[in-house]
C-alpha beads as a LAMMPS data file, in Angstrom:
LAMMPS data file: protein, C-alpha beads

103 atoms
102 bonds

1 atom types
1 bond types

-500.0 500.0 xlo xhi
-500.0 500.0 ylo yhi
-500.0 500.0 zlo zhi

Masses

1 110.0

Atoms # bond

1 1 1 -261.143 325.562 -237.915
2 1 1 -258.668 328.340 -237.059
3 1 1 -259.629 330.079 -240.255
4 1 1 -263.279 330.218 -239.192
5 1 1 -262.367 331.563 -235.765
6 1 1 -260.233 334.267 -237.293
7 1 1 -263.012 335.329 -239.681
8 1 1 -265.509 335.448 -236.828
9 1 1 -263.117 337.550 -234.727
10 1 1 -262.596 339.976 -237.612
11 1 1 -266.339 340.307 -238.172
12 1 1 -266.911 340.921 -234.466
13 1 1 -264.187 343.574 -234.437
14 1 1 -265.917 345.319 -237.353
15 1 1 -269.363 345.150 -235.837
16 1 1 -268.488 345.746 -232.187
17 1 1 -268.020 349.582 -232.184
18 1 1 -271.425 350.108 -233.750
19 1 1 -273.047 347.513 -231.485
20 1 1 -271.398 349.040 -228.438
21 1 1 -272.837 352.481 -229.282
22 1 1 -276.269 350.967 -229.846
23 1 1 -276.115 349.096 -226.533
24 1 1 -275.050 352.251 -224.695
25 1 1 -277.929 354.190 -226.269
26 1 1 -280.317 351.364 -225.388
27 1 1 -279.145 351.491 -221.775
28 1 1 -279.665 355.265 -221.595
29 1 1 -283.120 354.994 -223.146
30 1 1 -284.092 352.230 -220.731
31 1 1 -282.896 354.302 -217.752
32 1 1 -284.841 357.350 -218.983
33 1 1 -287.983 355.249 -219.459
34 1 1 -287.664 353.723 -215.997
35 1 1 -287.269 357.175 -214.428
36 1 1 -290.332 358.487 -216.244
37 1 1 -292.351 355.413 -215.253
38 1 1 -291.288 355.814 -211.640
39 1 1 -292.414 359.449 -211.646
40 1 1 -295.791 358.463 -213.134
41 1 1 -296.272 355.768 -210.504
42 1 1 -295.466 358.246 -207.727
43 1 1 -297.966 360.756 -209.158
44 1 1 -300.676 358.105 -209.471
45 1 1 -300.028 356.936 -205.900
46 1 1 -300.303 360.463 -204.521
47 1 1 -303.559 361.073 -206.407
48 1 1 -305.008 357.741 -205.273
49 1 1 -304.030 358.471 -201.674
50 1 1 -305.689 361.883 -201.870
51 1 1 -308.890 360.422 -203.333
52 1 1 -308.950 357.632 -200.748
53 1 1 -308.572 360.127 -197.903
54 1 1 -311.443 362.172 -199.304
55 1 1 -313.679 359.083 -199.474
56 1 1 -312.775 358.209 -195.878
57 1 1 -313.679 361.714 -194.703
58 1 1 -317.000 361.608 -196.558
59 1 1 -317.830 358.223 -195.047
60 1 1 -316.990 359.530 -191.555
61 1 1 -319.176 362.559 -192.152
62 1 1 -322.107 360.369 -193.193
63 1 1 -321.616 358.217 -190.075
64 1 1 -321.605 361.350 -187.922
65 1 1 -324.835 362.555 -189.546
66 1 1 -326.350 359.157 -188.789
67 1 1 -325.188 359.289 -185.147
68 1 1 -326.437 362.874 -184.864
69 1 1 -329.864 361.845 -186.118
70 1 1 -330.034 359.010 -183.607
71 1 1 -329.040 361.387 -180.797
72 1 1 -331.469 364.142 -181.766
73 1 1 -334.534 362.017 -182.527
74 1 1 -335.528 361.118 -178.959
75 1 1 -334.908 364.612 -177.551
76 1 1 -337.319 367.473 -177.266
77 1 1 -336.605 370.437 -179.540
78 1 1 -335.481 372.656 -176.644
79 1 1 -333.090 369.988 -175.324
80 1 1 -331.437 369.283 -178.677
81 1 1 -329.202 372.346 -178.638
82 1 1 -328.065 371.714 -175.037
83 1 1 -327.184 368.025 -175.418
84 1 1 -323.413 367.434 -175.184
85 1 1 -323.478 364.492 -177.578
86 1 1 -325.317 366.555 -180.204
87 1 1 -322.836 369.408 -179.817
88 1 1 -319.872 367.026 -180.078
89 1 1 -321.218 365.367 -183.227
90 1 1 -322.085 368.652 -184.927
91 1 1 -318.584 369.976 -184.144
92 1 1 -317.002 366.851 -185.662
93 1 1 -319.158 367.259 -188.787
94 1 1 -318.060 370.889 -189.160
95 1 1 -314.388 369.876 -188.876
96 1 1 -314.754 367.224 -191.590
97 1 1 -316.579 369.699 -193.819
98 1 1 -313.644 372.121 -193.465
99 1 1 -311.176 369.382 -194.424
100 1 1 -313.248 368.450 -197.456
101 1 1 -313.522 372.069 -198.603
102 1 1 -309.733 372.467 -198.410
103 1 1 -309.246 369.645 -200.905

Bonds

1 1 1 2
2 1 2 3
3 1 3 4
4 1 4 5
5 1 5 6
6 1 6 7
7 1 7 8
8 1 8 9
9 1 9 10
10 1 10 11
11 1 11 12
12 1 12 13
13 1 13 14
14 1 14 15
15 1 15 16
16 1 16 17
17 1 17 18
18 1 18 19
19 1 19 20
20 1 20 21
21 1 21 22
22 1 22 23
23 1 23 24
24 1 24 25
25 1 25 26
26 1 26 27
27 1 27 28
28 1 28 29
29 1 29 30
30 1 30 31
31 1 31 32
32 1 32 33
33 1 33 34
34 1 34 35
35 1 35 36
36 1 36 37
37 1 37 38
38 1 38 39
39 1 39 40
40 1 40 41
41 1 41 42
42 1 42 43
43 1 43 44
44 1 44 45
45 1 45 46
46 1 46 47
47 1 47 48
48 1 48 49
49 1 49 50
50 1 50 51
51 1 51 52
52 1 52 53
53 1 53 54
54 1 54 55
55 1 55 56
56 1 56 57
57 1 57 58
58 1 58 59
59 1 59 60
60 1 60 61
61 1 61 62
62 1 62 63
63 1 63 64
64 1 64 65
65 1 65 66
66 1 66 67
67 1 67 68
68 1 68 69
69 1 69 70
70 1 70 71
71 1 71 72
72 1 72 73
73 1 73 74
74 1 74 75
75 1 75 76
76 1 76 77
77 1 77 78
78 1 78 79
79 1 79 80
80 1 80 81
81 1 81 82
82 1 82 83
83 1 83 84
84 1 84 85
85 1 85 86
86 1 86 87
87 1 87 88
88 1 88 89
89 1 89 90
90 1 90 91
91 1 91 92
92 1 92 93
93 1 93 94
94 1 94 95
95 1 95 96
96 1 96 97
97 1 97 98
98 1 98 99
99 1 99 100
100 1 100 101
101 1 101 102
102 1 102 103
């Protein structure tokens, strides 16, 4: 029994330096891969956030066009340019258009 233990210990002592180097390299590779994956996730998140914001702005703009149409429809042509609600909505649409052009 002692003989087997001694042989196993000797074999482990032979193999251990090589295994230790391989484990250290494996650890470094895993750390490098995790860092790269983290950077990719951050990039994808930023791009998704940007695209989501753009969709939100476009949806708001469409809603403003809808509200503008509802405000303008019952008015006479001469009154349309003087109506405060129409002016407010058209100003909001212009602001969203500027934000969308910046992207």
